[in-house]
C-alpha positions as CSV (number, residue, x, y, z in Angstrom):
1,M,78.6,-24.9,236.1
2,K,78.2,-27.8,238.2
3,A,76.8,-31.3,237.7
4,T,75.0,-32.7,240.5
5,G,72.8,-36.0,240.7
6,N,73.5,-39.4,240.9
7,G,77.1,-39.3,242.3
8,D,78.9,-37.0,243.9
9,S,79.1,-33.2,242.2
10,F,81.7,-31.8,240.4
11,D,82.9,-28.8,238.1
12,L,81.9,-28.6,234.8
13,D,84.2,-26.8,232.9
14,A,81.7,-25.3,230.0
15,R,82.9,-22.9,227.5
16,Y,81.0,-20.8,225.1
17,P,82.3,-21.0,221.0
18,T,83.7,-17.8,221.8
19,P,84.0,-15.2,224.2
20,D,82.7,-12.6,222.1
21,A,79.1,-10.9,222.8
22,T,78.7,-11.1,218.8
23,T,80.8,-12.9,216.0
24,Y,80.5,-12.1,211.7
25,G,78.3,-13.3,209.9
26,G,78.8,-12.6,206.5
27,A,78.2,-9.2,204.8
28,Q,74.9,-8.3,202.9
29,Q,75.4,-6.3,199.4
30,W,73.6,-4.7,196.7
31,K,74.4,-2.5,194.1
32,E,73.2,1.7,194.2
33,N,74.0,4.2,191.6
34,G,76.5,1.4,189.9
35,R,78.6,1.6,193.8
36,T,78.6,-1.4,196.0
37,V,76.8,-0.8,199.3
38,S,77.7,-3.2,202.2
39,R,76.1,-3.8,205.5
40,L,77.9,-5.8,208.1
41,V,76.2,-8.8,209.7
42,R,77.3,-9.9,213.6
43,L,75.3,-12.5,215.5
44,A,74.8,-12.3,218.9
45,V,75.6,-15.6,220.7
46,P,73.3,-16.8,222.8
47,R,73.9,-17.7,226.8
48,L,72.3,-19.8,229.2
49,P,71.0,-18.2,232.3
50,T,73.6,-17.1,235.4
51,D,71.9,-18.7,238.0
52,G,69.0,-21.6,238.9
53,H,69.5,-25.3,237.5
54,K,68.5,-27.7,234.4
55,P,68.6,-31.3,234.2
56,V,70.6,-33.0,231.7
57,V,69.5,-35.2,228.8
58,Y,71.5,-37.8,226.5
59,A,70.7,-37.4,222.7
60,G,73.5,-39.2,221.6
61,T,74.9,-37.7,218.1
62,G,71.5,-35.7,217.9
63,S,70.0,-37.0,214.6
64,A,66.4,-37.6,214.6
65,A,66.1,-40.8,215.7
66,E,68.1,-40.6,218.3
67,L,66.6,-36.9,220.0
68,A,63.0,-38.7,219.4
69,K,64.0,-40.9,222.1
70,V,64.3,-38.5,225.1
71,D,62.4,-36.2,226.4
72,V,64.2,-33.0,226.0
73,K,61.9,-30.6,226.9
74,G,63.2,-27.9,229.4
75,A,66.3,-29.6,229.9
76,L,69.6,-28.8,228.5
77,V,70.4,-31.4,225.6
78,L,73.8,-33.0,225.8
79,L,75.0,-34.3,221.9
80,R,78.1,-36.5,221.1
81,P,77.9,-35.0,217.6
82,T,81.4,-37.9,216.5
83,D,79.9,-37.9,212.6
84,I,80.3,-34.3,212.3
85,C,83.2,-33.2,214.4
86,T,86.3,-34.3,214.8
87,T,89.2,-32.1,214.8
88,T,86.4,-29.3,213.3
89,C,83.4,-28.8,213.3
90,D,80.8,-29.1,210.5
91,V,78.7,-25.9,212.2
92,T,75.8,-25.9,209.8
93,A,75.2,-29.1,210.5
94,L,75.6,-28.7,213.8
95,R,73.0,-25.5,213.8
96,Q,70.3,-27.8,212.3
97,R,70.5,-30.3,215.3
98,V,70.4,-28.0,217.5
99,A,67.7,-26.3,216.1
100,A,65.9,-29.4,216.2
101,A,66.2,-29.8,220.2
102,A,65.2,-26.4,220.2
103,A,61.7,-27.2,218.1
104,A,61.2,-30.1,220.7
105,G,61.5,-27.7,223.4
106,A,65.3,-27.9,224.8
107,V,66.8,-24.9,226.2
108,G,70.1,-25.5,225.5
109,A,73.0,-27.4,224.5
110,L,76.4,-29.3,225.9
111,V,78.5,-30.3,223.0
112,A,81.4,-33.0,223.9
113,G,84.8,-31.9,222.3
114,Q,87.3,-30.0,221.6
115,T,86.8,-28.4,218.6
116,D,86.1,-25.0,216.6
117,R,82.5,-24.0,216.6
118,I,83.1,-20.7,214.7
119,T,82.1,-20.5,210.7
120,R,82.8,-17.2,208.6
121,A,79.9,-16.9,206.4
122,P,80.1,-15.6,203.0
123,A,78.5,-12.5,201.4
124,L,74.8,-12.0,200.5
125,T,73.8,-10.3,197.4
126,C,70.3,-8.8,197.8
127,A,69.2,-8.5,194.2
128,N,67.3,-5.5,194.4
129,G,68.6,-3.2,197.5
130,P,68.6,-3.3,201.1
131,D,64.4,-4.2,201.5
132,S,65.1,-7.4,199.4
133,C,68.3,-9.0,201.6
134,P,67.5,-12.5,203.2
135,Q,66.2,-13.0,206.8
136,V,69.4,-13.0,209.3
137,D,69.6,-16.6,210.7
138,P,70.7,-16.3,214.1
139,Y,73.8,-17.6,215.1
140,A,72.1,-21.1,217.1
141,A,68.8,-21.4,217.9
142,L,70.0,-22.5,221.5
143,P,72.8,-21.8,223.7
144,I,76.0,-23.7,222.7
145,V,78.5,-25.1,225.5
146,T,81.5,-27.1,225.1
147,V,82.4,-30.0,227.5
148,S,85.5,-31.7,227.2
149,P,84.7,-35.7,226.4
150,T,85.6,-36.9,230.0
151,A,82.8,-34.5,231.4
152,A,80.6,-35.6,229.1
153,A,81.8,-39.7,229.5
154,T,81.1,-39.1,233.2
155,L,77.7,-37.4,232.9
156,I,76.7,-40.3,229.8
157,Q,77.1,-42.5,233.1
158,R,75.1,-41.0,235.4
159,I,72.4,-40.4,232.8
160,G,72.2,-44.4,232.4
161,G,72.9,-43.5,228.9
162,G,69.2,-42.4,228.5
163,A,67.2,-40.1,230.2
164,E,67.4,-41.3,233.8
165,P,66.4,-38.7,236.1
166,G,68.3,-36.7,238.6
167,V,71.3,-35.5,236.7
168,Q,71.3,-31.7,236.7
169,V,73.5,-28.7,235.9
170,V,73.7,-25.7,238.2
171,L,74.1,-22.7,236.1
172,G,76.4,-20.0,237.2
173,G,79.2,-17.5,235.8
174,T,78.6,-14.1,233.5
175,S,76.6,-13.4,230.1
176,E,79.2,-11.8,229.1
177,V,83.1,-11.6,229.9
178,S,83.7,-8.3,232.1
179,K,87.1,-8.8,232.2
180,A,90.3,-9.9,230.2
181,Y,93.7,-10.5,231.0
182,A,96.3,-8.6,228.8
183,L,99.9,-10.7,229.4
184,G,103.3,-10.1,227.2
185,F,106.4,-11.4,228.3
186,N,109.5,-10.2,227.1
187,T,113.0,-11.5,227.3
188,T,116.1,-9.7,225.3
189,G,119.4,-11.1,224.6
190,R,119.5,-15.6,225.0
191,I,116.9,-17.3,225.8
192,P,116.8,-18.1,229.5
193,G,117.0,-22.0,230.3
194,S,114.2,-21.6,232.6
195,L,111.3,-19.5,232.0
196,P,109.1,-19.5,235.2
197,Y,106.0,-17.0,234.5
198,R,103.9,-16.3,237.0
199,V,101.7,-13.3,237.1
200,L,100.7,-12.0,240.6
201,P,97.7,-9.6,241.3
202,S,100.8,-6.9,241.8
203,D,102.4,-7.2,239.0
204,L,99.1,-6.2,236.7
205,D,97.7,-2.6,235.9
206,R,94.0,-2.2,235.5
207,V,92.3,-0.6,232.5
208,E,88.4,0.1,232.5
209,H,87.2,0.7,229.2
210,R,83.8,2.4,228.6
211,I,82.4,2.2,225.5
212,H,79.7,4.7,224.5
213,A,77.0,4.8,222.0
214,D,73.7,6.3,221.7
215,R,72.3,3.4,220.5
216,P,73.1,-0.6,220.9
217,G,75.6,-1.9,218.4
218,A,78.9,-4.6,218.3
219,V,82.2,-4.1,218.2
220,P,83.7,-6.0,215.9
221,Y,87.4,-5.4,216.4
222,F,89.2,-4.5,220.1
223,S,93.0,-5.1,219.7
224,W,95.8,-4.8,222.6
225,T,99.8,-4.5,222.4
226,R,103.0,-3.5,223.5
227,T,105.8,-1.3,223.2
228,T,108.9,-2.0,225.2
229,T,112.4,-0.3,225.3
230,S,113.2,-4.0,223.2
231,G,110.9,-2.3,220.8
232,P,106.7,-3.7,219.6
233,A,105.5,-7.3,220.4
234,P,105.6,-9.1,217.6
235,V,102.1,-9.9,218.2
236,Q,98.7,-8.5,218.4
237,M,96.4,-9.7,220.6
238,N,92.6,-9.9,220.2
239,L,90.6,-8.9,223.2
240,P,87.2,-10.0,223.7
241,K,84.6,-8.4,221.7
242,P,81.4,-6.9,224.0
243,F,78.3,-5.3,222.9
244,T,78.7,-1.5,223.2
245,Q,77.8,0.9,226.0
246,P,79.0,-2.1,228.9
247,Q,82.3,-1.8,230.4
248,L,84.8,-4.0,229.8
249,T,88.3,-4.4,232.1
250,T,91.8,-5.1,231.0
251,L,94.2,-6.7,233.4
252,V,97.5,-5.8,231.6
253,G,100.7,-7.1,232.4
254,P,103.6,-7.5,234.1
255,R,103.8,-3.8,235.1
256,D,106.6,-2.2,233.3
257,D,107.3,1.6,233.9
258,N,108.7,1.8,230.2
259,A,106.2,0.2,228.2
260,I,103.7,1.9,226.0
261,D,100.1,0.1,225.6
262,H,98.1,0.8,222.0
263,F,94.5,-0.1,222.4
264,E,92.6,-0.3,219.2
265,L,88.6,-0.8,219.0
266,S,85.9,0.1,216.5
267,V,82.2,-0.1,216.9
268,R,78.9,-0.6,214.6
269,D,75.5,0.8,215.4
270,Y,72.9,-1.5,214.7
271,L,70.5,-0.8,211.6
272,A,68.1,-3.9,212.2
273,P,68.7,-7.0,214.3
274,S,72.1,-8.3,214.0
275,V,72.5,-5.8,210.8
276,A,75.5,-3.3,211.7
277,R,76.8,-0.3,209.3
278,A,79.8,-1.5,207.1
279,S,82.1,1.1,208.8
280,G,82.1,3.3,211.8
281,P,84.3,4.9,214.1
282,A,87.5,3.3,214.7
283,E,90.0,4.4,217.9
284,A,93.4,4.0,218.7
285,Q,94.7,5.1,222.1
286,D,98.2,4.8,223.9
287,L,98.7,5.1,227.2
288,A,101.7,5.1,229.9
289,L,99.3,2.9,232.2
290,D,99.4,3.5,236.0
291,R,97.4,1.0,238.8
292,H,94.1,2.0,238.0
293,N,93.2,3.6,234.3
294,T,90.1,4.6,232.4
295,V,89.5,5.0,229.0
296,D,86.4,6.2,227.1
297,W,86.1,4.8,223.3
298,N,83.4,6.5,221.1
299,A,83.1,9.4,223.7
300,G,81.2,12.7,222.3
301,P,81.5,14.1,218.9
302,S,85.0,13.9,216.3
303,L,86.2,17.1,215.7
304,P,89.8,17.7,214.8
305,G,92.6,17.7,217.3
306,A,96.3,17.4,218.4
307,V,97.4,13.9,219.8
308,P,99.7,14.0,222.4
309,Q,102.3,11.0,222.3
310,A,102.0,8.7,225.5
311,R,105.2,9.1,227.1
312,T,106.5,6.9,229.8
313,K,108.4,8.7,233.0
314,S,111.6,7.7,231.7
315,G,110.3,9.6,228.5
316,I,110.0,6.4,226.4
317,T,107.3,7.5,223.5
318,I,106.1,6.2,219.9
319,N,105.1,7.6,216.6
320,T,101.3,8.5,216.6
321,G,100.9,8.0,213.1
322,L,102.0,5.7,209.6
323,P,103.1,6.5,207.4
324,C,103.3,10.2,206.8
325,A,104.0,13.3,209.2
326,G,101.6,16.4,207.7
327,C,100.0,18.0,204.8
328,R,101.0,21.1,202.7
329,D,98.2,23.7,201.7
330,A,100.0,25.6,198.9
331,N,102.9,27.2,201.1
332,Q,101.2,26.0,204.4
333,F,102.5,23.0,206.0
334,W,100.1,21.2,208.5
335,P,101.5,18.8,211.1
336,N,99.5,15.8,212.0
337,L,95.6,16.6,212.0
338,Y,93.5,13.7,213.4
339,T,89.9,13.4,214.3
340,T,89.4,12.7,217.8
341,S,87.0,11.5,219.9
342,S,86.1,14.0,223.1
343,A,88.3,11.4,225.3
344,G,91.4,12.2,223.1
345,G,91.5,8.9,220.7
346,R,92.8,9.1,217.5
347,Q,90.1,7.9,214.9
348,T,91.5,9.0,211.8
349,M,93.8,11.5,210.1
350,V,92.4,14.6,208.1
351,G,93.4,15.8,205.1
352,I,93.5,12.9,202.5
353,V,92.6,15.1,199.6
354,N,92.6,14.4,195.8
355,D,91.9,10.6,195.9
356,Q,90.1,10.0,192.4
357,F,91.0,6.0,192.7
358,G,89.1,5.6,196.2
359,V,92.1,4.5,197.7
360,T,91.2,6.9,200.8
361,Q,87.5,4.9,201.2
362,F,89.4,2.0,200.9
363,L,92.2,1.7,203.3
364,W,90.7,4.2,206.2
365,G,86.8,4.6,205.6
366,M,87.3,8.4,204.9
367,Q,85.6,10.5,202.5
368,T,87.9,12.9,199.9
369,C,87.4,16.3,199.3
370,A,87.9,17.9,196.4
371,P,89.1,17.0,192.2
372,P,93.4,17.2,192.2
373,A,94.5,20.3,191.0
374,C,97.5,18.5,189.2
375,P,97.4,14.7,187.4
376,P,95.7,12.0,189.2
377,A,98.4,9.7,189.3
378,A,100.6,12.4,190.4
379,A,99.0,12.6,193.5
380,L,98.8,8.9,194.4
381,R,102.9,8.9,193.9
382,A,102.4,11.5,196.6
383,L,100.2,10.0,198.6
384,L,101.7,6.6,199.1
385,V,105.8,7.3,198.1
386,W,107.5,7.5,201.8
387,P,109.9,8.5,202.7
388,P,111.0,10.7,200.2
389,S,114.5,10.4,198.8
390,G,117.2,11.5,202.0
391,A,114.8,11.3,204.5
392,A,115.0,8.5,206.8
393,A,111.9,6.0,207.6
394,G,109.2,7.8,210.3
395,T,110.6,11.4,209.6
396,S,108.2,14.0,210.8
397,D,110.1,17.4,209.3
398,S,108.5,19.8,207.5
399,A,111.2,20.1,204.4
400,G,111.1,16.4,204.0
401,V,106.8,16.6,203.5
402,R,107.4,19.1,201.3
403,R,109.5,17.3,199.4
404,L,107.7,14.2,199.1
405,L,104.4,16.8,197.6
406,E,106.4,18.5,195.0
407,T,108.0,15.2,193.7
408,G,104.3,14.5,193.2
409,C,102.6,17.9,192.0
410,G,105.6,20.4,192.0
411,A,106.4,23.3,193.8
412,G,103.7,25.5,192.6
413,G,100.6,23.0,192.9
414,S,97.8,23.9,195.3
415,V,97.2,19.7,195.8
416,R,96.8,18.7,199.6
417,V,97.7,15.4,200.5
418,C,98.3,13.4,203.6
419,C,97.9,9.9,205.0
420,S,96.0,8.0,207.7
421,G,97.6,7.0,210.9
422,D,94.8,4.6,211.4
423,R,92.9,1.8,209.5
424,G,89.1,2.1,210.6
425,R,88.4,-1.4,210.9
426,A,85.5,-2.4,208.8
427,G,85.6,-6.2,208.6
428,A,85.2,-9.0,211.0
């Protein structure tokens, strides 16, 4: 965006509260047959138009008295709410002032400062089931854009402290984030005295993420991390969370032929405006990247399938699942088996059976299958105790898994137990 009028034009480095298309708005909960049922609230973050221009007026802190002094109809209202926004911002109070500006006819709010505008809402109890849930309030009544204190001071000076005509903002940019950078710099050995990192286009691999869905939905979780010859990255990067159905590009770097890049994404279908399913498909994909790559998420039906390990040209690979390696059904051993999308992304491991404690549903969002053929406590030990005695962590040999399960239920038991390699992302 650019500010014009009453002086030379200048770029307005304006930022939305978050690059995500939606933000966490809490949850709705009620009881059904003694069981807690919940739905996820994802609030769309309103955006300004991407072209045209709008006049700007200044309304001080945005109090009712200050707002009444200016005509905000059809304009962007500039606020400097120093009474409620210091190092952090009272988002509830800010929303109230923005709502008042919307009622007076404003089309957007420019808020001076560099403070956090995101809040985490609590879970709301719906006493009489889903139909009794209160109406979900929007994230804000108007698009809220943060501008720097310096830019705000320049605008206020040009406006003349009130509503002097002539100062406008030329709109631009995009309504959704369509491109993001995912960069990780690994330095082995001693820390160098100088770290002059500079990334050029030739240093980046392009990954096109296509997020499939039959209906509109939200992406509550999207992340990237990288494993190199030095080991896995110490931190995980959260990527912008778009709506479902569009495409998002990540530019990953710096290029490393011995790196495996790990992406995770989950999808929630909307059941009502701003209200989505509490759980939904969660996928993980490991990639040895080329220059140009395409990843399909939530594509096609979920079916049992093998998940091949990503492998670099030099032969580096990583495990596809933790913490267990397979399942035993009586005298038959099954290696890792996942539900996968038609694009091959692994979703959840198939086969956690005989769980009377709800561990499976709580941790991974999977439904259990059958009652145990051995004492429940023993089945739980078989699920959680890994590695078995004498086996190295991460081992995948069938004998080690057989010893593990026999420890839990005995050699003659018919219990089938295995572990999931991926946790479903049920929250924000």
